N, C-alpha and C positions, 0 to 999 in steps of 0.2 A: 628430542629428549631435553628436558629442562633441568638444569643444575643451578641452584642458587646458593651462594656462599653467605654466611652470616655477616652482616655489615659490621664494619669497625674492627676486623681481625688485624692484629699486628703485622706489619710488613714482613718481619722475620718468619712468622708462622706461614705466611703465604709463600715465601721463598722455599722453605722446607717442603711444603706440598708440592711445589714445582719440581723439585729434584725427583720425586718419585714419578711424577707425570712424564718426566723426560725418557723414561724407560718403557717403551711401548710393548715390551715382551711380558711385562707384569700382568698377571690377572687382576681383576678388580674386585674389591671387597666393598659392596655397595650398602650404604646406610640411608634408609628412607624414613623421613619424618615429616609431619605437617609444618608448613611455614609459620613462624610466629616470632615476635620481637619482645614479648613480655609474658609473665605468668608462667604456668607449669610447662606448657609446650615450648615457650621461649627458652626455659632452663634445660629442657630436653635437647633442644637444638644446640645450645651453647656447650652442653657436655659432649654431645656427639661430635661437633666441630673441633672442639679442643682436643679430644682424643685422636681424631684423624690427623690434625696438624702435628701433634706430638709424635705420631707413629709413621708418618709419611717421610721416612728417611731413605737415603740412597740404597741401604742394604735391606730395607723392609721386603718381606716376601710378597706383599701385595700393594697395590695402589688403592688407598682408602679414600672413597668418594662419598660425600654427603649430598643427598638429593632432598630438596624441599618441594612441597606441593601446595598449591593455593586452595585446592578442594579435592573431593574424592575422585572426580573425573580425571583430574591431573595426575593423581597417583596411580589410578588404573593404567593410564598411558605409560607411566614409568614401569610398572610391573610387566606390561606386555613388551615393552622395549627391551628390558633386561632379559626376559625369557627368550625373546628373539635372538639375542646375542649368544645365548647358550653357555653351557658349562665350560667351554674352552676359553671363553673371555671373562666370565663372571665366576669368581671362586665361591662367593657366598653373598647372602643378602640378609641384613638385620633390619627389620622394619617396625615402625609404630603406625599401624593402619589409621586412616582418617576416621573411619567408622564402618558400620556394617555394609555401607553401600559399595565398598571397594571389593566385596567378596568375589565377584566374577574375575576381576583382575588378578587377585591373589590365587584363584584357581589356576589360571594360565601360568603363573609363576611356579605353582606346585607341580604342574604337569611337565615343567622343563627339566626337572631333576636337579636343579641348582639347590644347594643346601641353603635353607632359610630358617629364620627364627623370628617370632613375633614378640613385641614388647607392649605391655599394658593392654591394649585393646585387641584381645585375642579372638580371632574368628575361627570357628570350628565347623567342619563338615567332612564328609567321607573323602572328598577329593584332597583336602588339605591334610587331614590327620593321617590318612593312609599312604600319603605320597612318599616317594623315596627321599626327597629333599628335606622334609620337615624333621628337624632335629629337636624341637621342643620350643617352649615359650617362657618368657620372664614377665612377671606382673607383680603389682603390689597386692597386698591381701585386701581386695576390695570388699569381700564378705565381712572381714573383720572391722572395716571402717563402719559399716552399717551396724554390726553387732555392738561395738564400743559406744556408738552414738545412742543406740536403744538402751543399753545398760545404764548409761549416764541419765537418760531421760527418766528411767524408771526408779533410780536410786534417789534417796533423800539428798537434798531438800526439794528436788524438782518433782519427784513422785507422780509421774505420768499416770493418769487414770483413763478409763475407757470413755469418759465423758469429755475428755479434752480433744481439741482439734490440732492437727499438725500440718504445717505448710511445708511441702517438699518442693525444692527447685532442683531438677536433675540436670545432668551434663548434656548428654546427646543420646542417640539411639544405639550406642555400642553396647558391648557386654559389660562395660564398667558400671554404668548406673544400674543395670539389671542386678549385677552382683551386690552392689551396695544396698539396694532396696531389699534384695532377698535376705541379706545378712540382718538388716533392720527387722524385717518381718519375722525372721526365725527366732529372734530373742523374744519378741512379743508373744509368739506362739508358745514358746517354752514357759511363758508366764501366764498361760491359760487365756490368751486372746484367740478368738476365732478369726478366720479370714474375713468374714462379714464385718466383724467389729473393727478390724484393721482398716478395711476399705472405707467404713463409715468415718473413721477418724482422720484419714489422710485426704488432703486436697493437694493436687500437683499442678504446677504451672506447665507450660510448654517447655520444650528443651531450650536450655540456655546456650548450648554450643560452647560451654566453658567460657563464655564471653562476659566480662564485667558490664559492658554497655548493654548487651542483650538482657542480662539479669536485672539491671537497673530499670529497663523499660518494662519488662515483664512484671517486676514487683510493683511499679507504679500502676500498671494496669489492674493488677490483682487488688491492691489495697483501695484503689478508687472505685472499684466495682463491687467490692465485698461489703454487704450490708452489716453483717455482725462480726466485726473484728474481735470483739470480746471473747468469742468462742475459741480463739487460737492462743495457745500458750507456748507452742513449740515450733521452731523453724529449723528444718534439716536441709542444708544446701550441700551440694556434691563437690564444692570447690571453694577455696579461699577467695578467688576472683568473684564467685557469685555472691558471697557474703559482703564483700566490699561494694559490690553493685547495689546491694540493699542499703548499706550505710550511706553511700552517695546519694541514693534516691531520697532517703529520709532527710538529708542535709539540704536537699534542693527545694525549690518552690513549686514542684510539680505535684505535690500531695497536699491536700487540704490539712490544715493545722489540726482539725478535729479528728481526722483519720490518724494523723501521727500520734496524737494524745491517746487515742484508743489503743493503738498498737503498743505504745510505751506502757500503758496501764495493764495490758493483758499478757504480752509475750514475756516469758521468763528466760528464754535461752535461744541463741542462734548458734547452730553447730555447722562447722565447715571442715574441709580437709584439703590437704596437699602440702601445707607447711610453707606458705609464702611468707617471707619476712615482713612484708607490709601488714599482714594480718596479725603476726606476732607483736608488732608495734602497737596495734589497737588493743590487743589483750594486755600488754604491759602497761599501757596508758601513756605512751609517749609518741603517738603518731602526730604528725604536723596538723592534722585536722581533728584532733582528739576532742576539743571542746564542742565542735559541731556534732560529732557522733555521740558524745556522752549525753547531750541534750535529749536523745531519744533512746539510747541503749545503755546508758551508764550504769544501771543497776542490774542489767541482764547477765546471765552466765554465758560468756563467749569462750568457745574452745575450738580447737583445730585438731584434726587427726593427720599424722604425717603421711606422706606419699612421695618418697624421694625420687626426684627426676634423674638422679644418677643411675637409675635402674637401666637406662639406655646403655650405659657403659657396662653394666653387669651383663646385659645381652651380648654386647660385642665381645666381651672376654669369654663368655661361654662359647660363642662360635669360634673364637680363636683357639680355645682349648680343643674343641672338636676337630678343627682343621689340622691342628699340630699333631695330636696323637689319638684322636677318636674318643676323647673323654666325653661321656654323656652329660647332657644338661642335668643339674642337680634336681632332686624331687621327681625322678623318673620322667624328666622332660618338662615338668611344671615347676619352674623355679619361682617360688613365692617369697617376696620381700616383706619382712615384718613391718607393722605400723603400730603407732602408739598415740595416746592423747596428749596434747600440749595445751595447758591452760595457764592461768595466772600463777598458780602455785608452782607449777613445773618451771616457768620462766624465772621466777624469783629465786627458786632453789639453785638454778644453773644459769648464772649470768652470761656464760659463754655460749649458750644455745642460740643459734640464729637460723633463720629460714633461708630459702634460696632467693 
């Protein structure tokens, strides 16, 4: 079994966690998240680890343990390991699945009877949904992210038309990008777009894996191989990290100047989501590389839709409430966290607003 602690934790927090670990009779409350040191998943990990450290006291009912995984196979092994230890040792599991590739491992956990709850990347099938241990899920309103993005694209002054082209840069192959794209499409269909018209308007890159570096390279590949950049007016990315990857690519020398000029002349908006403070800095106009970015996107509409990483704590607290007195997860087991648009006007109106 692999357990990795977030680097740089205060020594006092480590000592508190050790107190709980000294009591071998305590059942374990396992929190499983992807490993990361930056971005949204990094914030998820920090929130989870901070909560565990604060609650791992001598009189705590459980030993709170945070597990990280380097990939889907690693996380599958963790699910199987916890399932093998059984309900006598494992009180509960709160997990943010890597992606849909971990479904078989999650099935094993579901069949163990251990109470479990998924956060963000919710995997559903009969084995999971109908299992004794599945108490519900917590997720951001991914459909609403797509809906709010499409509504902004359609509204003046952007005024998306059926002749315009949209570049979409998705996250991964989990339910999250599917929901965001479905929300986006649903608003277009409400505005009398057909599926064929939507498909004709959208060009999608490969999955970015929520990685800035991957997004950077995918964008470079796209812009350098696309003959008619002028057809594109809209860019819809699934994460702040992805949008920052685009900005860094534009500021690099990996793209021909003529291609950058065409992009600048044609594209009116870059939409992202997750609420990364670095993206807020770009939107405010006070990023340390602002001049480099403004050279290519300074006149564009840049906005971000929130997706709070504190939802991992929401999931932990929902599970604690269930273990304490059987309180069901809100929303009939589907606890949806609201999202909202953050743009320059919002940030100017609330100078205290910061991202993660």
